[in-house]
C-alpha positions as CSV (number, residue, x, y, z in Angstrom):
1,M,-98.6,-3.8,77.7
2,K,-98.1,-1.1,80.4
3,N,-98.7,-2.2,83.9
4,K,-101.4,-0.6,86.0
5,K,-99.1,1.7,87.9
6,T,-97.3,2.9,84.7
7,S,-100.6,3.6,83.0
8,S,-101.8,5.5,86.1
9,F,-98.7,7.6,86.1
10,F,-99.1,8.8,82.5
11,T,-102.8,9.4,82.9
12,G,-102.1,11.5,85.9
13,L,-99.3,13.3,84.3
14,G,-101.3,14.1,81.2
15,I,-104.3,15.4,83.2
16,S,-102.0,17.5,85.4
17,L,-100.1,19.1,82.6
18,L,-103.3,19.9,80.8
19,T,-104.6,21.6,83.9
20,V,-101.4,23.6,84.4
21,F,-101.2,24.7,80.7
22,A,-104.9,25.6,80.7
23,T,-104.5,27.7,83.8
24,L,-101.4,29.5,82.6
25,S,-102.9,30.3,79.3
26,S,-105.9,31.9,81.0
27,G,-103.6,34.6,82.4
28,A,-103.0,33.6,86.0
29,H,-101.9,36.6,88.0
30,A,-102.2,35.9,91.7
31,D,-101.4,33.1,94.1
32,E,-99.4,32.4,97.2
33,T,-95.8,32.3,96.3
34,C,-94.6,29.2,98.1
35,M,-96.6,26.6,96.3
36,S,-95.6,23.9,93.7
37,P,-94.9,25.2,90.2
38,Y,-97.1,22.4,88.9
39,M,-100.2,23.7,90.7
40,A,-103.1,25.6,89.2
41,K,-103.1,29.2,90.1
42,I,-105.5,31.7,91.5
43,I,-106.7,34.5,89.3
44,G,-107.1,37.7,91.2
45,Q,-108.0,38.0,94.9
46,E,-108.1,34.9,97.0
47,D,-111.5,34.3,98.6
48,F,-110.5,32.1,101.5
49,V,-107.7,31.0,103.7
50,Y,-107.8,27.4,105.0
51,V,-106.0,27.1,108.4
52,W,-105.0,23.7,109.5
53,T,-105.5,23.9,113.3
54,L,-104.3,21.9,116.3
55,G,-106.9,20.9,118.8
56,M,-106.2,22.3,122.3
57,P,-107.3,20.8,125.6
58,G,-110.1,22.8,127.1
59,V,-110.7,24.8,124.0
60,G,-113.8,24.1,121.9
61,D,-114.2,20.5,120.9
62,E,-110.5,20.0,121.5
63,Q,-110.1,18.4,118.0
64,D,-107.8,19.2,115.1
65,K,-109.7,21.0,112.4
66,L,-109.7,22.8,109.0
67,V,-110.8,26.3,109.6
68,T,-112.1,28.4,106.7
69,V,-111.8,32.2,106.8
70,A,-113.3,34.5,104.2
71,V,-110.7,37.0,103.1
72,N,-112.1,38.7,100.1
73,P,-112.9,42.3,101.1
74,A,-116.0,42.2,98.8
75,S,-117.5,39.4,100.9
76,D,-120.1,40.2,103.6
77,N,-118.1,37.7,105.7
78,Y,-114.8,39.3,105.3
79,G,-112.4,38.6,108.2
80,K,-114.8,36.0,109.6
81,V,-114.7,32.2,110.2
82,V,-117.1,30.7,107.7
83,G,-116.3,27.0,108.3
84,S,-114.7,24.7,110.9
85,L,-114.4,21.0,110.0
86,S,-113.1,18.8,112.9
87,V,-111.3,15.5,112.1
88,G,-111.6,13.7,115.5
89,G,-108.9,13.8,118.1
90,R,-105.5,15.6,118.2
91,N,-103.0,14.4,115.7
92,E,-100.4,17.2,115.9
93,A,-101.8,18.9,112.9
94,H,-99.0,20.6,111.0
95,H,-98.6,21.2,107.3
96,S,-100.9,20.8,104.3
97,G,-100.8,21.1,100.5
98,F,-102.9,21.0,97.4
99,T,-102.9,18.4,94.7
100,D,-101.6,19.9,91.3
101,D,-105.3,20.5,90.1
102,R,-106.0,22.1,93.5
103,R,-109.1,20.1,93.9
104,Y,-108.0,18.5,97.2
105,L,-106.0,19.6,100.2
106,W,-103.9,17.0,101.9
107,A,-103.1,17.7,105.6
108,G,-100.9,15.6,107.9
109,G,-100.7,14.8,111.6
110,L,-97.2,14.5,112.9
111,D,-98.1,12.3,115.9
112,T,-100.8,9.9,114.6
113,N,-99.4,9.8,111.0
114,K,-102.9,10.2,109.6
115,I,-103.3,12.2,106.4
116,F,-106.7,14.0,105.9
117,I,-107.7,14.7,102.3
118,F,-110.2,17.6,102.0
119,D,-112.4,18.3,99.0
120,V,-112.0,22.1,98.5
121,H,-113.4,22.3,94.9
122,S,-117.0,21.2,95.3
123,N,-117.8,24.2,97.5
124,P,-114.6,26.2,98.3
125,G,-116.2,28.0,101.2
126,K,-117.3,24.7,102.9
127,P,-114.6,22.0,102.4
128,T,-115.6,18.4,103.2
129,L,-113.5,15.5,104.4
130,H,-113.0,13.3,101.4
131,K,-110.6,10.6,102.6
132,V,-108.4,9.6,105.5
133,I,-105.1,7.7,105.0
134,T,-104.5,5.7,108.1
135,D,-101.8,3.3,106.9
136,F,-99.0,5.7,106.0
137,V,-96.5,4.1,108.3
138,S,-97.1,0.5,107.2
139,K,-97.4,1.3,103.5
140,S,-94.2,3.5,103.5
141,G,-92.1,0.9,105.3
142,G,-91.9,2.7,108.6
143,V,-91.9,6.4,107.8
144,V,-93.3,8.6,110.6
145,G,-94.4,12.2,110.8
146,P,-95.9,13.2,107.4
147,H,-94.8,16.8,107.0
148,T,-94.8,18.6,103.7
149,T,-97.4,17.4,101.2
150,Y,-96.1,18.7,97.8
151,A,-97.7,18.5,94.4
152,L,-96.0,16.9,91.4
153,P,-97.8,16.0,88.2
154,G,-100.5,13.5,89.2
155,R,-98.5,12.9,92.4
156,M,-98.2,14.0,96.0
157,M,-94.7,13.8,97.5
158,I,-94.7,13.7,101.3
159,T,-91.7,14.3,103.4
160,G,-91.4,12.3,106.6
161,L,-89.7,13.5,109.8
162,S,-88.9,10.2,111.5
163,N,-89.3,6.4,111.6
164,N,-91.2,3.9,113.7
165,K,-88.0,1.9,114.5
166,D,-86.2,4.3,116.8
167,H,-88.2,7.6,116.4
168,S,-84.9,9.3,115.3
169,G,-84.6,11.7,112.4
170,R,-83.8,8.9,109.8
171,T,-86.6,9.2,107.4
172,A,-87.8,9.3,103.7
173,L,-89.9,10.8,101.0
174,V,-93.1,9.0,100.4
175,E,-94.9,9.2,97.0
176,Y,-98.7,8.9,96.4
177,T,-101.1,9.3,93.5
178,N,-103.5,12.2,93.7
179,N,-106.1,9.6,94.6
180,G,-104.3,8.6,97.8
181,E,-102.7,5.4,96.5
182,Y,-99.3,4.6,97.8
183,I,-96.6,4.3,95.2
184,T,-93.1,4.1,96.7
185,T,-90.7,5.3,99.4
186,H,-87.4,7.2,98.7
187,W,-85.2,7.0,101.8
188,M,-83.0,9.9,102.6
189,P,-79.3,9.3,102.0
190,N,-77.2,8.9,105.2
191,D,-73.7,7.7,106.0
192,S,-74.7,4.1,106.0
193,D,-76.4,4.3,102.6
194,L,-75.6,7.4,100.5
195,R,-77.9,5.9,97.8
196,G,-75.6,7.2,95.0
197,A,-75.4,10.7,96.4
198,T,-72.1,12.7,96.7
199,K,-71.3,13.7,100.2
200,S,-69.9,17.2,99.8
201,G,-69.2,18.0,103.5
202,V,-69.3,16.5,107.0
203,Y,-73.0,15.6,107.4
204,A,-75.2,12.9,106.0
205,G,-77.8,12.1,108.7
206,G,-80.8,11.1,106.7
207,Y,-83.1,13.8,108.2
208,G,-86.0,15.3,106.3
209,Y,-88.4,18.3,106.5
210,D,-89.4,20.3,103.5
211,I,-89.3,19.9,99.7
212,R,-89.4,22.0,96.6
213,A,-89.0,21.3,92.9
214,L,-87.3,23.3,90.1
215,P,-88.5,21.6,87.0
216,E,-86.4,23.7,84.7
217,R,-83.3,22.3,86.4
218,N,-84.7,18.8,86.9
219,V,-84.1,19.2,90.6
220,M,-85.9,18.6,93.9
221,V,-84.4,20.2,97.1
222,T,-85.1,18.8,100.6
223,S,-84.1,20.1,104.0
224,S,-83.9,18.6,107.5
225,F,-85.2,18.9,111.0
226,T,-85.5,16.4,113.8
227,G,-87.3,13.1,114.7
228,W,-90.4,12.2,116.7
229,S,-88.6,11.9,120.0
230,N,-87.7,15.6,119.8
231,Y,-90.7,17.2,118.2
232,M,-93.1,15.6,120.5
233,M,-91.0,16.6,123.6
234,D,-91.7,19.7,125.7
235,F,-89.6,22.5,124.3
236,G,-88.0,23.6,127.6
237,K,-87.1,20.0,128.4
238,M,-85.6,19.5,125.0
239,L,-83.5,22.7,125.2
240,S,-82.0,21.5,128.5
241,D,-81.2,18.0,127.2
242,P,-77.7,17.9,125.6
243,E,-78.4,14.6,123.8
244,A,-81.7,15.9,122.3
245,M,-80.0,19.0,121.0
246,K,-77.6,16.8,119.0
247,R,-80.5,15.2,117.2
248,F,-81.1,17.8,114.5
249,G,-80.5,17.7,110.7
250,N,-77.6,19.6,109.1
251,T,-78.1,19.0,105.4
252,V,-79.9,20.0,102.3
253,V,-80.1,17.3,99.6
254,I,-80.2,17.9,95.9
255,W,-82.3,15.2,94.1
256,D,-82.9,14.3,90.4
257,L,-86.6,15.2,90.0
258,H,-87.3,12.6,87.3
259,T,-85.6,9.6,88.8
260,R,-86.2,10.6,92.5
261,K,-82.5,9.8,93.2
262,P,-80.4,11.9,95.6
263,K,-77.5,13.5,93.8
264,K,-75.6,15.7,96.3
265,I,-75.7,16.3,100.1
266,L,-74.9,19.9,101.1
267,D,-73.9,20.9,104.7
268,V,-76.3,23.4,106.2
269,P,-75.7,23.1,109.9
270,G,-78.4,24.1,112.4
271,A,-81.6,22.5,111.3
272,P,-82.6,24.1,107.9
273,L,-86.4,24.3,107.7
274,E,-88.6,25.8,105.0
275,I,-87.3,26.0,101.5
276,R,-88.4,28.9,99.2
277,C,-87.2,29.0,95.6
278,A,-86.9,32.0,93.4
279,L,-89.8,32.3,90.9
280,G,-88.1,34.1,88.0
281,A,-87.5,31.9,85.0
282,D,-83.7,32.5,85.1
283,N,-83.3,32.5,88.8
284,H,-82.1,29.0,89.8
285,Y,-81.7,29.3,93.5
286,C,-83.6,28.8,96.8
287,F,-83.4,30.0,100.4
288,T,-83.6,28.3,103.7
289,T,-83.1,29.4,107.3
290,T,-81.5,27.5,110.1
291,A,-83.5,27.3,113.2
292,L,-80.6,26.7,115.7
293,T,-78.1,29.1,114.3
294,S,-80.4,31.9,112.9
295,K,-78.9,32.2,109.5
296,I,-80.2,32.6,105.9
297,W,-78.7,30.1,103.6
298,L,-78.6,30.3,99.7
299,I,-78.9,27.1,97.8
300,Y,-77.7,27.8,94.3
301,E,-76.4,26.4,91.0
302,D,-72.9,27.9,90.3
303,K,-71.5,28.7,86.9
304,A,-70.2,25.2,86.5
305,G,-73.7,23.7,87.0
306,E,-72.9,22.5,90.5
307,W,-75.2,23.0,93.4
308,Q,-73.8,24.7,96.4
309,A,-74.9,26.1,99.8
310,K,-73.6,29.1,101.6
311,E,-74.6,31.2,104.6
312,V,-75.5,34.7,103.4
313,A,-77.1,36.6,106.3
314,D,-77.8,36.6,110.0
315,I,-81.4,36.8,111.3
316,G,-81.6,39.1,114.3
317,D,-79.0,38.3,117.0
318,P,-78.0,34.7,116.5
319,A,-76.7,34.6,120.1
320,K,-80.2,35.0,121.4
321,I,-81.5,32.2,119.0
322,P,-84.7,34.0,117.9
323,L,-85.6,30.7,116.2
324,P,-86.4,31.5,112.6
325,V,-89.3,29.4,111.4
326,D,-91.4,30.1,108.3
327,I,-90.2,32.2,105.3
328,S,-92.0,33.6,102.2
329,I,-90.6,34.9,99.0
330,Q,-92.2,37.8,97.1
331,S,-93.0,36.9,93.4
332,D,-90.6,39.5,92.1
333,D,-87.8,37.7,93.9
334,N,-86.8,41.0,95.6
335,M,-88.0,40.3,99.2
336,L,-87.8,37.5,101.6
337,W,-90.0,37.5,104.7
338,V,-88.6,35.7,107.7
339,N,-90.6,34.9,110.9
340,T,-88.8,34.4,114.2
341,F,-90.8,32.4,116.8
342,M,-89.2,33.4,120.0
343,D,-89.5,37.2,119.7
344,G,-92.8,37.1,117.6
345,K,-91.3,39.2,114.8
346,T,-91.4,39.2,111.0
347,R,-88.4,40.6,109.1
348,G,-88.2,41.7,105.5
349,F,-84.9,41.1,103.6
350,D,-84.0,42.7,100.3
351,I,-82.8,39.7,98.2
352,S,-82.3,41.5,94.9
353,D,-78.8,40.2,95.3
354,P,-79.5,36.7,96.6
355,H,-75.8,36.4,97.7
356,K,-76.2,39.5,100.0
357,P,-79.6,39.7,101.7
358,I,-80.1,42.9,103.6
359,Q,-82.7,43.4,106.3
360,T,-84.9,46.4,105.4
361,Y,-88.0,46.0,107.6
362,E,-89.1,44.5,111.0
363,K,-92.3,44.3,112.8
364,Q,-93.8,42.7,116.0
365,I,-96.6,40.4,115.0
366,G,-97.3,38.8,118.5
367,A,-95.7,37.2,121.5
368,Q,-95.0,34.3,119.2
369,V,-95.3,33.8,115.4
370,N,-94.8,30.9,113.0
371,M,-96.2,30.8,109.5
372,V,-96.3,33.6,106.8
373,S,-98.0,33.4,103.5
374,S,-97.7,36.1,100.8
375,S,-100.0,36.8,97.9
376,W,-98.6,36.8,94.5
377,D,-99.1,40.6,94.0
378,G,-97.2,41.1,97.3
379,K,-99.9,43.3,98.8
380,R,-101.1,40.8,101.5
381,L,-99.3,38.8,104.1
382,Y,-101.1,36.4,106.4
383,Y,-99.6,35.2,109.8
384,T,-100.4,32.4,112.2
385,T,-98.7,31.4,115.4
386,S,-98.6,27.7,116.5
387,L,-95.3,25.9,116.0
388,L,-95.9,22.5,117.8
389,A,-98.3,21.7,120.6
390,N,-95.4,21.1,123.0
391,W,-93.2,23.9,121.7
392,D,-95.7,26.8,121.8
393,K,-95.3,29.4,124.6
394,K,-97.3,29.1,127.8
395,G,-99.7,31.4,129.6
396,E,-100.3,34.9,128.2
397,D,-97.7,34.5,125.6
398,N,-99.5,31.6,124.0
399,D,-100.9,33.7,121.1
400,Q,-103.1,31.7,118.7
401,F,-104.3,33.8,115.8
402,L,-104.7,34.5,112.2
403,K,-103.7,38.0,111.1
404,L,-103.9,39.7,107.7
405,Y,-101.6,42.6,106.9
406,S,-101.5,44.9,103.9
407,W,-98.1,45.7,102.5
408,D,-97.4,48.9,100.5
409,G,-93.7,48.4,100.1
410,K,-93.0,50.4,103.2
411,E,-95.2,49.4,106.1
412,L,-97.3,46.3,107.2
413,K,-100.8,47.5,108.3
414,Q,-103.1,45.1,110.1
415,Q,-106.5,44.5,108.3
416,F,-108.1,42.0,110.7
417,A,-107.2,39.4,113.4
418,I,-109.0,36.3,114.6
419,D,-108.1,35.1,118.1
420,F,-108.4,31.3,117.7
421,I,-108.6,30.6,121.4
422,A,-111.4,33.2,122.0
423,A,-113.1,31.6,119.0
424,K,-112.7,28.2,120.6
425,L,-110.8,26.8,117.6
426,G,-107.4,25.9,118.9
427,R,-103.8,26.5,117.7
428,A,-103.6,28.2,114.3
429,H,-100.8,26.5,112.2
430,Q,-100.5,26.5,108.4
431,M,-102.5,28.5,105.8
432,R,-103.5,27.7,102.3
433,F,-105.4,30.0,99.9
434,G,-108.7,29.2,98.2
435,A,-110.6,30.9,95.4
436,Y,-113.9,30.4,93.5
437,S,-112.0,31.3,90.3
438,L,-110.2,28.0,90.4
439,Y,-113.4,26.1,89.6
440,T,-116.2,26.3,87.1
441,A,-119.0,25.6,89.5
442,Q,-120.0,28.6,91.6
443,T,-122.0,27.5,94.6
444,S,-122.0,30.3,97.0
445,D,-124.6,33.1,97.4
446,D,-121.8,35.1,99.1
447,H,-119.7,34.6,95.9
448,S,-122.5,35.9,93.8
449,A,-122.9,38.9,96.0
450,S,-119.2,39.5,95.7
451,L,-119.4,39.5,91.9
452,V,-122.1,42.1,92.1
453,K,-120.0,44.3,94.4
454,N,-117.0,44.0,92.0
């Protein structure tokens, strides 16, 4: 007889795969490009952008919130905030991710370690708070800082940034069911416990940050950042603290997707952050950027089937440390967008030869910029600004916005902008897309009007 956990796994797997296959067979054509390959896809134009937003002292209700913005040009509310759902207090809201069936959005708080699960399927224009996980640290065995929430079949894999023992960067992956039930913890390999992985270079610090899966290669890829003691510190103070500047990750880890075991530790010095993998069926490689050294790195499988990492391009002037943050890959695998926080710019790199990226475009987005999300058709790019509450710029340079740009292959043209401070919302961090087309129930008068206009 199968135990309850095993039975739950196969049930979740079956449902998830059916969802994915049904979606693919219906002819999915559009979706943000950085999401899990197991996830249901948006067909056509996205209707909403959900912005996970940090509460800000003296601004509105000062609470973290999920802000919903209508982004379908056919909508009467185009470019407007149509929902704001506060979650109580400030948790250092950071990243979010959908379950594989896209019915729920998981959003984490790096400080309080709470995970907020929003129902986005019952009424996509008005998400509701479905569940709050408050025992993440105790259940996981001491993991702190839930960062990336990533969809696997019937599962959510969460990357941690730290631990509750010493608040360093030693951390783990934490696995949950889609229903929010804890399954197990997978500790990152480090020098004291490589956990069976091969150390291919100098580093094995046990840091974590982002995660992506390449199912066709049975691979998961994770990157590394820094611990609670650094990311909750004032940015200027941290930069002037020599010991703090030593506490950053320098690795990318290759994992066995099925067994969840680390296989190889690659040296990628300088805090590799977001991972974005090529989308073509035969393109088995990913990109990451290093925040402290301003480089683009290629993570790729060589002709011998071995995973390697190599520096392939500079971002701006590395000597000025523009601090590359979020990146987004176009669906044709020919363009990589790279945001740099310190100078507030976005840069487009031609990656048609992934081993030789070439910058072909650059634009000022604001005084600071962090996240970028690209539509599947490559015609729309969304930008937000906040990095971390204690790392954002001060005074007039503290831009907090959501901006939408159209992209015609030559120029970014702004379509709308929402000032989150003027709107009393707070610090705009990560974006996720929503669409009525994902769900059978249509519950919005605005959606019905949009159908008529189309």
